[in-house]
C-alpha positions, 0 to 999 in steps of 0.5 A, spaced: 548 009 472 549 016 475 548 017 482 548 025 482 541 025 486 544 020 492 551 024 492 547 031 493 543 028 499 549 025 502 553 032 501 547 036 504 544 032 510 550 028 512 554 030 518 559 035 516 566 036 519 565 044 519 559 045 523 558 052 520 555 049 514 550 045 517 548 051 521 547 055 514 543 049 511 538 049 517 538 057 517 537 056 509 531 051 510 528 055 516 528 062 512 525 059 506 520 056 510 518 062 514 518 066 507 513 061 504 509 061 510 508 068 511 507 069 503 501 064 503 498 067 509 499 075 507 496 073 500 490 069 503 489 075 507 489 080 501 484 075 497 480 075 503 479 083 504 478 083 496 472 079 496 469 082 502 470 089 498 468 086 492 461 083 495 459 089 498 460 093 492 456 088 488 450 089 492 450 096 489 454 094 482 451 089 477 455 084 474 455 087 467 453 094 465 451 097 458 451 104 456 451 108 449 458 110 447 456 116 443 450 119 447 447 119 454 441 115 452 439 110 447 432 106 445 432 099 448 429 095 442 426 089 442 431 086 438 436 088 444 432 085 449 432 078 444 439 078 444 440 079 452 435 073 452 439 069 448 445 069 452 444 063 457 449 066 463 444 072 464 439 071 469 436 078 470 437 085 467 434 092 468 434 098 464 435 105 468 435 112 466 440 117 470 442 124 470 444 130 475 438 134 478 437 139 483 433 137 489 430 143 493 427 143 499 424 149 503 428 155 502 435 154 501 436 147 502 438 145 496 443 139 493 445 137 486 444 129 486 445 123 482 438 121 480 436 114 478 430 112 475 428 105 475 423 099 475 423 097 482 421 090 480 427 089 475 432 093 479 431 089 485 433 083 482 439 086 480 441 090 486 440 089 494 437 096 495 431 094 497 434 090 503 438 097 505 431 101 506 431 102 514 425 107 514 419 108 510 417 103 504 420 102 497 414 104 493 415 109 488 408 109 485 404 115 484 400 117 490 396 123 491 398 125 485 406 125 487 411 120 485 415 117 490 422 118 491 428 114 495 433 118 499 440 116 502 441 117 509 447 122 508 442 126 504 436 126 509 441 128 514 444 134 510 437 137 508 434 135 515 428 131 511 423 126 513 419 120 510 413 124 507 416 130 506 415 133 499 421 135 495 422 138 488 427 136 482 430 140 477 434 137 471 440 140 469 438 140 462 431 143 464 435 149 467 440 150 461 434 150 456 430 155 461 436 160 460 437 159 453 429 159 451 427 164 456 422 160 460 421 157 467 425 151 468 420 145 469 420 142 476 417 136 478 414 134 485 416 128 489 414 125 496 420 122 500 417 115 501 423 111 504 430 112 506 436 107 505 443 106 507 449 105 503 456 103 504 460 109 501 466 105 498 468 108 491 461 110 490 458 116 487 455 121 491 448 122 494 443 119 490 436 118 489 431 113 486 425 114 482 421 110 478 423 110 470 417 113 467 418 119 472 426 119 470 424 119 463 420 125 464 425 129 468 430 128 463 426 129 457 428 122 454 421 120 452 422 112 451 430 112 451 434 109 457 441 111 460 443 104 461 442 096 462 444 093 469 445 085 468 446 080 473 449 073 471 449 066 474 456 067 476 460 073 477 466 070 474 463 070 467 463 077 466 469 078 461 466 072 457 459 076 457 462 082 455 465 079 449 459 076 447 455 083 448 460 087 444 460 082 438 452 082 438 451 090 440 457 093 436 461 099 437 456 103 439 455 101 446 460 101 452 460 094 456 463 095 463 464 089 468 463 089 475 471 090 475 471 096 470 466 099 474 470 100 480 477 099 476 481 104 480 479 101 487 480 094 485 487 096 481 490 099 488 488 092 492 492 088 486 498 093 487 498 092 494 497 085 494 503 084 489 507 089 492 507 085 499 509 079 495 515 083 493 517 085 499 516 079 503 520 075 498 526 079 501 526 074 507 526 068 501 532 072 498 536 072 505 535 065 505 538 064 498 544 068 500 545 063 506 544 057 500 550 060 496 554 061 502 553 053 505 554 050 498 560 054 496 563 051 503 561 044 501 564 045 494 571 047 498 570 042 503 569 036 498 574 039 493 578 032 493 571 028 493 569 032 486 576 031 483 575 023 485 568 023 482 571 026 475 576 021 475 571 016 476 568 018 469 563 024 472 562 030 467 563 037 469 555 037 468 554 031 473 558 035 478 554 041 476 547 037 477 550 035 484 550 042 487 544 044 483 540 038 486 542 040 493 539 047 492 533 044 489 532 039 495 533 045 500 527 049 496 523 043 496 524 042 504 523 049 505 517 050 500 514 044 502 514 045 510 512 053 509 507 051 504 503 047 509 504 051 515 502 057 511 496 053 508 494 051 515 495 058 518 490 060 513 485 055 514 485 056 522 484 064 521 478 062 516 475 057 520 476 060 527 478 068 526 484 067 531 486 074 529 481 079 530 480 086 527 482 092 532 475 095 531 470 091 528 466 094 522 464 090 517 467 083 519 470 081 526 477 078 524 481 078 518 478 075 512 482 069 508 481 066 502 486 061 499 487 062 492 491 056 489 494 060 484 497 064 489 500 058 492 503 055 486 506 062 485 509 063 492 512 055 491 515 056 485 518 063 486 521 060 492 524 054 489 526 058 483 530 062 487 533 056 491 535 053 484 538 060 482 542 060 488 545 054 487 548 056 480 554 059 482 557 054 487 555 048 482 559 052 476 565 053 481 564 045 483 564 043 475 571 047 474 575 043 479 581 040 476 581 033 478 589 032 478 590 039 482 584 037 487 587 030 488 594 032 489 594 038 493 588 037 498 
């Protein structure tokens, strides 16, 4: 029975004649430990920020959005409604119309805005807009022959609007038709009913909300809609539902998940996360260089022992296994301690918010979200580097000639 594992442990942890070898071994383990712990903490913080931003955006964005891929609008048929109702993951859906319009208010106070026509009862099941109204009401119905309109704080400030003011909306298509058909543009008068606040993170510019029927008249869509917003039982089911909708609705529709709607922002966050991973892996690589040095010195020191083992029946593969195992043990010890330390620090930050943000905005402390797939990637990456680092010393040890090692040592 071969005892390569026992010999590897003896070579690695027994007292060395050359103290530098012990020092290099300790430095190697320490480097792997620190690198692994830092990687887990940093990736967990990136995950935390990702979840914070995702949560903020999902207050405004749906889990899945359906729009026509060939036109600006489409008919929302009973057959389509039935297909959506048959998907169990869907908990709510809301159709809408949208388009650009000129908002005019007193003399030269004009602004091109993004207008969205909604059915408030359905839309507020998808969107947290009703909770963002800080002045006025969310009533968009007709009062005194004027339909209601919701405006965001930014637009209210720019045009010096107040709740109760009357404004006029002119659609872009309406203005274009008036120019080509030599007629006056058809305008619609609305009353500002409420003001909402919305965090502007990779979102569209100033938006106003009106009732869907009023939006269909404004944009001359009749019974058509611009799209459908969908809320799911679980946001993580978005890709699954997207595939189902594509197969049922066909190529005439564009299906976007919450990730697709803010893809540039989410992609940048993932890029930053994995760029940080690669940069911090340099710490582990430095430790790996020490592993090469320490194991090479052990090979030199144990040259005669290697020769004796070969004469006793050990094969070059067995000798190579002895030194690869030493790299494995260093990786297991450093990765184990570093992984535990990283998880402990991440948990403490998550529970107690030990490190605060310099300027509190949405959150007071660095957010943390531990993803065990990330932990597995960090630990396996560190372990793999340690094993690779042991390859050169192991290869050198396997090439020792028994006769020369015993004769000249």
